[in-house]
N, C-alpha and C positions, 0 to 999 in steps of 0.2 A: 068796227072794233077800234077801241082807243089804243093809242101808241103806248108801248111798254115803257115804264120808268123803273129805275132801280129802287128796290124796297126789300123787305124781309123775304128770305127764302128764294130770291131770284138768283139764277145762275148767270154770272156776268163774265164776258170776255172783254179784256181791255189791254191797252198799252199803258205803262206807267213809268214815271221817273221819280226818284226820291233824291232831293238835294238838301244839303246843309244850308244854313242861313247865308254863308259866304258864297254860295253858288256851286260848291263842289258836289259832283254827282256821286251818290252813294250806290245807287242801283238803277238800272234802266233796261227796259225791254223794247224800246221803240225801234231798235234795229234788229230785233230777233222775234222769236215766237211770242205772241201775246199770252197773258195769264188768264186762266179761267178759275173761278171759285164761286161758291154759293154763299150768299150773304147769311151770316149767322152760324156758319159751320166751324168757326174758331180758327180758320186759317189766316184771316186778315185782322189787323188791329181794329178794334171797335170804333176808334176815332176816325180811321180811314173810311170804314163802312158808313158811318153816320154822315161824313162829309160828302159822299157820293150819292146819297139818297136823293131821288128826284131827277137824276140825270137820265138822258135818253140816248139812244144809239146816235152816234155822230157828234155828241157833245165832247168838247175838249176844254178842260178847266184846270186851273192851278189853285191850290188851296194850302193853307198853313195848318200844321198839327203841332200843338204844344206838347211838351213832355208828358203832361198829365193824361193826354189823349193818345199819346204815342207809345214810347217804350218805357215810360215812367221816369221817376227821378232815381239817381244812383242811391243805392242803399249801402251805407258804410259797413254794415255787417257782411256784405258780399265781398269785401276785401279781406283776404285771408293770408296768414303766414304759413308757408309750406316749407318743410325741411329741405335744405339744399341737396341732400342725398337723393331726393326724388327726381332730380334733374341731371343725373349722371349722363355724360355723353352729349349734353345739349349746351351749346355756346349761348349763354344768357345775355340778353340786352333788353333795356327798357322798351316796351312796345311789342315785344315778341308774343305772338299768340301760341298758346300751348293747349293741347287737348288732354282732358282728364276724364277718366271713366267714373261714372256714378251709376246709381240704380236704374236711371232711365236712359242711359247711353253715354255718349260723349258730351262733355261740358267744356266749352272753350273758356280760357282765362287769359288775361293779358298781364304780362310781367310788368309791375310798376317799378320795383327796385329790388336789390338783392345785396347780400353780404356773404361772408364765408359760412354762415350758419343757416340763414333763412332767405326765402324768396317771397316777396309780397306780390300776391296775385289778385287781380281785380276780376271777379266773376259777374259784374254787372253787364248788361247788354251794352255793346259799344255805342249804341245810339241813345242810351239812357241819359236824360237831362238835356237832350238836344231839341231845339225847335227845328222842325222839318218842313220842307215845302214839297208837296206832291203835285205832279202833273199827270193827268189821266186823259185818255181818249177812249171813249166807250165804243166798242166794236159790235157787241151783240148782247142782248138780254133775253133770257128764256125763263119761262114760268117754273 
C-alpha cells in the first residue's frame, strides 16, 4: 500500500503556526492539541489547503500565503460609520474590537476612529491584506 499524501477529501491532523511577515505569531497549536479537518470542507483557507497538498505524515514545512490566497484584500466598503449612541457604556479607543450582531451571529469590528457623533468601524478580517507564513507538521492523514 502506498503512503498517504494530503489531497482532496483527506482528513488531516496537524500542528500549525501562523506568522506575520515580521515574525509575530498570530496563532499556534504546537504546544497544545493539534487541529483536525477534512480538505475541502470549507473550514480552512483554500490557499492553505493547496499549499499542503502532497505532504505526508511527518513532514514539517514552512510556506508563504499571499493575501489573495489567504484572507483577501481589505474591502473599503467593509469600513462603516456607526452612530456613537450604539457604544454607550463602552470606553472607545482605536484598535478596540467590538462584537456586533448580524443575521449570521456575531460579527467583530475594529474601531478605527471616533468623534462625538460617529464611530468608524473596520469589519474586514484582521489578517486581510497581510502576507502570512504558515508552518505545519503533519501528524496523521486518513482517507
